[in-house]
N, C-alpha and C positions, 0 to 999 in steps of 0.2 A: 347622946345628949342633944336636945332640941336646939335649933339655931333661932336666934332672935330675929324678928322682922325689922327691917330698916325703918327708921322713923319717917313717916310720910311728910313731905314738904320740907325736908331738911336741905338747906342750901350749903354747899361746900364753900369754904373761904378760898378766895383767890390769892395766891402769893403776891406780895407787894414788893416792888423793886424801885430803886431811885435812878433816874436818868443822870448820867455823869455830866451832861452839858448844863441843863437848867435846874438840876437838883430837885425836881418835882417827883413825888412818890406816885406811882401808878401801878395798875395790874400788870403782872408779868407778861400776859398775852398781848398787851398793847405796846410793848417795847421790843426793840431788836437787840439781840445779844451778840456781842463780839467776844471772842475767846482767845486767850493765849494758851496754846497747847503745851503739853510737857516738853515738846521739842523746841519751844520758844518761838513758835510761828503764830502770828496773829491772823485770825480769819473770822469771817461771818459765820454765825451758828444759827441756821434757820430752824433747827429742831429744838434748840434750847437745852440740849442734853449732852453736848460734847464735853469730854473730859478736859479740865483746865480751869484757869482763872477767868472769870467772866466779868463783863461790864455791860450795862444796858443803856440804850439811847432811844429816845422817842422816834417814831417813824415819821419825822418831819425834816425837811431840808434845813430849816433853821437850827434845830438841835444837832443834826449831823455835822453841819459846817462849824458850829460853835465847839463841839467836842473835838473836832479835828484841828481847828484853828488855835484854840487855847491850850491844846496839849492835854486836856483833861482825860481823854480816852487813853492816851499813852501812859499817863500817870496811873490811872486806875488799873490798867493791865500790867504795869511795870515792864513795858516793852515798847519799842518804837513801832508805829503803824506805817507800814510800807505804802508808797503812793498807789500801787495796784489795789491794795486792800481798801484804801480810802475811796478809790473810784468805785469799787464794788459796793461799798456802803452807800455812797451817794446815788448809785444806780438803783439799788434796792429801795431806798427811801423815795426816790422819784417814782418808781413803779408803784409803791404802796400808796403814795399820794394820788396818782392817776387812778388807781383802782378804787380808792375811797371817793373820789370826785365823780366816778361813773355810777356809783351806787345811789 
């Protein structure tokens, strides 16, 4: 059976996710994912593919601080965010902001 050629110029739709801090909808690639694993551990998910309950935050210091300060990240994950994980998130956000400022 012959295969059909892909439609030229076809653009794939990018998945949309909502930031738990500011509630803005954005492309999945523009957000950082935090995940609560099946072992009830909250961690940063750089690949976006880890198994577990996920929550998304913009890669900005403002959104990260708001998500941690208001408890919206803990609420979305249905688990407490440990201080070490919060520091990891803030460090990643700071790194992302520095990287985008260099560009």
